[in-house]
C-alpha positions, 0 to 999 in steps of 0.5 A: 922153189927158187927165189929167182924167176931168172937165173942165167949163167954164161949166156952168149950170142954170136952172129955170123961174122963173129959179132958177139952180141952177148959175151957171157951174161950172168944174171939173177932176177928175184921174184916179185920185183921191178928189174931194170936192164939199162944200157945204150942202144946196141948193148945187147938188151933186146938179145937177152929178151929174145933168147929168154922168149925163144925168138932166137937161139943162144950160142952158149950158156945155161939158164932157168926161168920160173924154175924151168930150163929156158925154152920150156913150153909150159913156162912160156905160157906164164910169160908176157912180152912187149917187144921193141917196135911192136906193130899190130894190124892197123885194121884191128881195134884195140880190143881185138888185139887183146882178144887175139893175143888171148887166143894165141895164149890159150886163154879160156874163152870164158875168161877172155871177155872179162879179162879184156875188160879189166885190162882195157881199164888197167891201161886207160883204154876203155873209151878207145877200145873200139877204135882201129889201131891206125888211129892210135897215138904211139902211147895208146899203141903201147898201152894196148901192147902192155895189155896184150902182154898181160892177157895170159895172167903172166908171172913175169913180164918183159917190156922192151923199151916200153916208153920209147916215143911216149909223151911225159903223161904216158910215161907217168901212167906207165910207172904207175901201172908197173908199180901196180903189177909188182904189188900183184906179185908179178916180176917186171923186167924192163929194158930201156936206155931212158934212165929216168924210167927206172930210177923212181920205180926199179928194185934192182938194176943191171947196167949193160954195154957191149954185150956185158953186164958192168954193174948189177944190184940195188941202186943203193948198193951200186951208188958207191961214189959221192954218197953221204951227208951234205951240210950247207951254210951261209957265211965264211968259215975261219981259216982254223975251222976250214983247216980242221974240216979238211984235216978230217978228210971232209970236202969243203966247197964254198958254202957246203961241207960233204961227209963220206958218211951216211950216219947222221951222227957223223954230221953233228960235229960239223954242224956244231963247228959251223954254229960255233962260228956264228954261221947259219945252217941252210941245209942238212941232207943225205946226197946219193949218186944219181943213176945217171952219174952211175951209168956214165961212170960205168959206160962212159956216156949217156943222158937222161930226160927229167923224171916225171912225178908218179900217178896214184890211179889204181885200175882194176886187177886182172881176173884170175883163172 
């Protein structure tokens, strides 16, 4: 069995008029991880998901999903999907949406009720399950959307802009849920243009723009700039010490010294020198390039809302067939 749930090679999509939405995408997604596809609107993120779930046809390239060629019907039964801008019939209740999705996914009737109960608890919607969709907030609709994507007990779940328009509390709940799904052994593939959604939870990330992957890997692997120890201090360095630090290719900026090293031992001589000057050490920390800095460096623009703390709530697991 392959270690990858997705293995894509040269995936292209060209629309009428010669518009290239995807320009030869190569992508490998390991099993059991949270994988983030990050890029501005129009980058081609949703196009990839639509091809993988056979909503549209690719123009070229090959790919495997869960060990089978893209489009394999049996494999699609193991896939969960929450598309961007999903609309459910407003007259249905939240519970009815999940049960309807279960019927479309051929979930045995004996399991449907039990699984629906578990999913409603998992997405914090048990108390609101009998209300009509038209009475739900944006966040509540997204919770039901995630629940219906999980009703077939999928191995891989595609979430396309899952928190767009959701309030901070809802985003915090979303991150908690995604972590739980990973612990269950599932692979979660998240498309988003909201940087703060990915940084606290993602295992790997691909940064995309204009139909191309500009960078891919673990965040620590991609953060190649401005990574290293920073030593903060109070006071003024002597000209001799300042010259010594600068001769060592260290960056001195006011009351801090930045080292191009992640080895704590390399910071000791700097600390010793500052102490010999009789100055007070105020901070020693390992700084890394933020996802926002990485994104802007590759794409050339973008912004990120502030991150929101995690949530430790642990709802029940989905019953297995």
